[in-house]
RODO-2510 file (C-alpha; in nm, 4 decimals, decimal comma):
residues 231
     n   res          X          Y          Z
     1     m    -0,2989     0,7335    -4,5984
     2     a    -0,3774     0,4949    -4,3150
     3     g    -0,5158     0,6478    -3,9994
     4     r    -0,3530     0,6200    -3,6635
     5     k    -0,4090     0,3038    -3,4662
     6     r    -0,6937     0,3116    -3,2184
     7     w    -0,5587     0,2012    -2,8843
     8     s    -0,7795     0,0040    -2,6480
     9     t    -0,8164     0,0990    -2,2830
    10     d    -0,6121    -0,2050    -2,1767
    11     e    -0,3313    -0,1169    -2,4193
    12     i    -0,3229     0,2395    -2,2884
    13     l    -0,3044     0,1153    -1,9295
    14     d    -0,0282    -0,1304    -2,0188
    15     a     0,1775     0,1496    -2,1720
    16     a     0,1084     0,3790    -1,8757
    17     a     0,2180     0,1101    -1,6303
    18     e     0,5405     0,0617    -1,8243
    19     l     0,6149     0,4348    -1,8170
    20     l     0,5495     0,4435    -1,4446
    21     r     0,7863     0,1511    -1,3862
    22     t     1,0729     0,3579    -1,5238
    23     g     0,9596     0,6920    -1,3861
    24     d     0,7084     0,8155    -1,1308
    25     a     0,3756     0,9909    -1,1018
    26     d     0,5383     1,3354    -1,0961
    27     t     0,7194     1,2970    -1,4284
    28     f     0,4365     1,1017    -1,5915
    29     s     0,2132     1,2942    -1,8298
    30     v    -0,0614     1,2143    -2,0771
    31     r     0,1445     1,3868    -2,3464
    32     k     0,4427     1,1607    -2,2758
    33     l     0,2182     0,8553    -2,2816
    34     a     0,0654     0,9655    -2,6121
    35     a     0,4128     1,0077    -2,7620
    36     t     0,5037     0,6555    -2,6505
    37     l     0,1958     0,5212    -2,8258
    38     g     0,2553     0,7318    -3,1360
    39     t    -0,0687     0,9234    -3,1022
    40     d    -0,1897     1,2560    -2,9661
    41     s    -0,3225     1,3380    -2,6200
    42     s    -0,6751     1,4015    -2,7442
    43     s    -0,7146     1,0364    -2,8440
    44     l    -0,6326     0,9277    -2,4870
    45     y    -0,8789     1,1726    -2,3362
    46     r    -1,1535     0,9730    -2,5071
    47     h    -1,0716     0,6971    -2,2560
    48     f    -0,9739     0,9026    -1,9489
    49     r    -1,0819     1,2538    -1,8601
    50     n    -0,7488     1,3523    -1,7046
    51     k    -0,4148     1,2287    -1,5757
    52     t    -0,5479     1,1524    -1,2277
    53     e    -0,8247     0,9300    -1,3619
    54     l    -0,5684     0,7433    -1,5720
    55     l    -0,3337     0,6934    -1,2776
    56     r    -0,6176     0,5648    -1,0627
    57     a    -0,7039     0,3134    -1,3317
    58     v    -0,3431     0,1921    -1,3463
    59     a    -0,3328     0,1473    -0,9680
    60     d    -0,6632    -0,0375    -0,9755
    61     r    -0,5233    -0,2930    -1,2184
    62     i    -0,2583    -0,3840    -0,9612
    63     l    -0,5288    -0,4334    -0,6984
    64     l    -0,7380    -0,6371    -0,9412
    65     a    -0,4432    -0,8614    -1,0250
    66     a    -0,3608    -0,9021    -0,6551
    67     m    -0,7162    -1,0121    -0,5782
    68     d    -0,7330    -1,2568    -0,8671
    69     g    -0,7803    -1,6021    -0,7202
    70     h    -0,7819    -1,4731    -0,3619
    71     r    -0,9740    -1,6982    -0,1239
    72     p    -1,0280    -1,5804     0,2359
    73     e    -0,8914    -1,8319     0,4854
    74     g    -0,8540    -1,8385     0,8620
    75     d    -0,9978    -1,6059     1,1222
    76     w    -1,0489    -1,2334     1,0671
    77     k    -0,6935    -1,1406     1,1674
    78     q    -0,5435    -1,4008     0,9355
    79     r    -0,7642    -1,2752     0,6540
    80     l    -0,6492    -0,9163     0,6965
    81     m    -0,2827    -1,0118     0,7297
    82     s    -0,3038    -1,2368     0,4245
    83     l    -0,4685    -0,9616     0,2216
    84     a    -0,2103    -0,7041     0,3270
    85     l     0,0800    -0,9333     0,2374
    86     r    -0,0838    -1,0088    -0,0963
    87     l    -0,1025    -0,6369    -0,1766
    88     r     0,2529    -0,5866    -0,0522
    89     e     0,3783    -0,8530    -0,2905
    90     a     0,1825    -0,7134    -0,5852
    91     f     0,3158    -0,3608    -0,5438
    92     g     0,6602    -0,4930    -0,4526
    93     q     0,6860    -0,6244    -0,8079
    94     q     0,5945    -0,2806    -0,9430
    95     p     0,7146    -0,0407    -0,6706
    96     q     0,6761     0,2744    -0,8779
    97     l     0,3024     0,2147    -0,8846
    98     a     0,2703     0,1927    -0,5055
    99     s     0,3096     0,5690    -0,4685
   100     v     0,0384     0,6152    -0,7306
   101     w    -0,2015     0,4053    -0,5213
   102     g    -0,1062     0,5853    -0,2022
   103     r    -0,1516     0,9274    -0,3599
   104     y    -0,4480     0,8847    -0,5926
   105     a    -0,6258     0,5797    -0,4475
   106     s    -0,8682     0,3985    -0,6767
   107     s    -1,2379     0,3515    -0,7270
   108     g    -1,2421     0,0586    -0,9681
   109     t    -1,3259    -0,3070    -0,9279
   110     g    -0,9895    -0,3902    -0,7723
   111     s    -1,0410    -0,1293    -0,5039
   112     r    -1,3927    -0,2529    -0,4319
   113     l    -1,2675    -0,6104    -0,3957
   114     v    -1,0064    -0,4997    -0,1408
   115     m    -1,2587    -0,2867     0,0494
   116     e    -1,5099    -0,5715     0,0536
   117     e    -1,2593    -0,8169     0,1984
   118     v    -1,1436    -0,5755     0,4706
   119     l    -1,4996    -0,4911     0,5698
   120     q    -1,6094    -0,8561     0,5699
   121     a    -1,3097    -0,9546     0,7840
   122     l    -1,3901    -0,6776     1,0329
   123     r    -1,7517    -0,7891     1,0512
   124     a    -1,6321    -1,1442     1,1142
   125     s    -1,4311    -1,0138     1,4091
   126     g    -1,7468    -0,9367     1,6032
   127     l    -1,6832    -0,5636     1,6022
   128     p    -2,0167    -0,3732     1,6112
   129     d    -2,1197    -0,2338     1,2723
   130     e    -2,1084     0,1258     1,3940
   131     r    -1,7394     0,0920     1,4783
   132     i    -1,6327    -0,0813     1,1581
   133     p    -1,5988     0,2223     0,9224
   134     a    -1,3461     0,3956     1,1502
   135     r    -1,1438     0,0788     1,1974
   136     y    -1,1595     0,0089     0,8242
   137     h    -1,0126     0,3511     0,7532
   138     r    -0,7243     0,3003     0,9952
   139     v    -0,6393    -0,0424     0,8564
   140     a    -0,6580     0,0805     0,4952
   141     v    -0,4430     0,3878     0,5615
   142     l    -0,1862     0,1794     0,7485
   143     i    -0,1565    -0,0828     0,4743
   144     a    -0,1279     0,1797     0,1993
   145     a     0,1328     0,3780     0,3944
   146     l     0,3447     0,0734     0,4734
   147     i     0,3359    -0,0485     0,1137
   148     a     0,4191     0,2951    -0,0280
   149     a     0,7081     0,3423     0,2142
   150     e     0,8519     0,0012     0,1379
   151     a     0,8072     0,0443    -0,2356
   152     g     0,9987     0,3713    -0,2201
   153     a     1,2965     0,1857    -0,0816
   154     g     1,2531    -0,0765    -0,3523
   155     t     1,3255     0,1749    -0,6269
   156     v     1,6738     0,2537    -0,4927
   157     t     1,9569     0,1369    -0,7170
   158     p     2,2332    -0,0924    -0,5793
   159     a     2,4795     0,1973    -0,5856
   160     e     2,2370     0,4236    -0,3983
   161     h     2,1718     0,1464    -0,1471
   162     e     2,5412     0,0985    -0,0764
   163     q     2,5929     0,4711    -0,0394
   164     g     2,2984     0,4869     0,2002
   165     m     2,4360     0,1999     0,4073
   166     e     2,7720     0,3726     0,4370
   167     l     2,6066     0,6976     0,5448
   168     f     2,3994     0,5021     0,7975
   169     r     2,7097     0,3411     0,9472
   170     v     2,8854     0,6772     0,9730
   171     a     2,5812     0,8466     1,1260
   172     v     2,5141     0,5701     1,3810
   173     l     2,8538     0,4273     1,4728
   174     g     3,0127     0,7702     1,4643
   175     a     2,7544     0,9380     1,6876
   176     d     2,8963     1,1571     1,9632
   177     p     2,8007     0,9786     2,2902
   178     e     2,7745     1,3063     2,4792
   179     r     2,5278     1,4607     2,2373
   180     f     2,3530     1,1373     2,1343
   181     p     2,3916     0,9055     2,4365
   182     a     2,1021     0,6731     2,3498
   183     l     2,2099     0,6402     1,9866
   184     a     2,5665     0,5658     2,0880
   185     h     2,4454     0,3086     2,3411
   186     f     2,2327     0,1178     2,0850
   187     a     2,4514     0,1865     1,7814
   188     r     2,5516    -0,1728     1,7141
   189     e     2,1954    -0,3015     1,7531
   190     v     2,0099    -0,0344     1,5508
   191     r     1,9429    -0,1584     1,1980
   192     p     1,8817     0,0419     0,8811
   193     l     1,5260     0,0827     0,7566
   194     g     1,5806    -0,1548     0,4673
   195     e     1,6324    -0,4629     0,6843
   196     d     1,3582    -0,7081     0,7845
   197     r     1,0866    -0,5058     0,6164
   198     r     0,8417    -0,7942     0,5983
   199     a     0,8804    -0,8634     0,9711
   200     a     0,8295    -0,4953     1,0466
   201     f     0,5273    -0,4872     0,8147
   202     e     0,3666    -0,7805     0,9958
   203     d     0,4501    -0,6444     1,3417
   204     i     0,3050    -0,2993     1,2715
   205     l    -0,0122    -0,4325     1,1137
   206     g    -0,0361    -0,6968     1,3860
   207     a    -0,0340    -0,4217     1,6483
   208     q    -0,3308    -0,2536     1,4792
   209     l    -0,5193    -0,5839     1,4675
   210     a    -0,4370    -0,6443     1,8344
   211     a    -0,5854    -0,3030     1,9143
   212     i    -0,9056    -0,4024     1,7359
   213     e    -0,9134    -0,7307     1,9256
   214     a    -0,8672    -0,5451     2,2545
   215     e    -1,1524    -0,3102     2,1626
   216     i    -1,3783    -0,6074     2,0954
   217     g    -1,2838    -0,7556     2,4324
   218     t    -1,3580    -0,4290     2,6115
   219     l    -1,6977    -0,4006     2,4451
   220     s    -1,7759    -0,7611     2,5311
   221     d    -1,6812    -0,7086     2,8962
   222     a    -1,8890    -0,3913     2,9113
   223     g    -2,1884    -0,5788     2,7674
   224     t    -2,1473    -0,8583     3,0184
   225     e    -2,1344    -0,6136     3,3082
   226     a    -2,4385    -0,4278     3,1792
   227     g    -2,6299    -0,7535     3,1468
   228     g    -2,5313    -0,8615     3,4949
   229     g    -2,6356    -0,5295     3,6426
   230     a    -2,9798    -0,5560     3,4857
   231     s    -3,0516    -0,8994     3,6291
***
């Protein structure tokens, strides 16, 4: 009797990614993945110690694919915006995996490539080294949160989207002006969350980059004043 097929790490990750495309991290299990592959869970634990390690590896493959062929261009702000949009596009094609990245993060090569580019861009900005780790963390958290939020909306079916739009119109256009005066006043201008997501993504990230730029300017001014006072 022939033994069961030995699955490679890449084949296991491919199958896991496919399961996650049609489900989510909560319903995903190593046992379900093993059943899909026609094997038992113990054979998968030879590759990954637990479910979390497996999910992190799946998320890292998305980052690795996103960074494939990436070439930094422009100034530090353009580099960070370009990177963020590249990640947004990668997870936009596989939205179910965005929540996995946001929840479990990653420690593989893909993650290191993303971290390296963010840190190098921040160093290119002129920000002092001692301030870079904190700014890195804020930029990374913001990008991950924006991508995860947008990806969540991307998993909504057309029927669910239409139902949501109808509920939005009822909630906004039907708002009682006495109880919700501001909402009633702006009702025809307020747009649902699903509209212009890329523009919102760029605006929100752009605001964080502008804050970094302002910090650099403040530090530069303070250094100039200190130098002038010492002369």
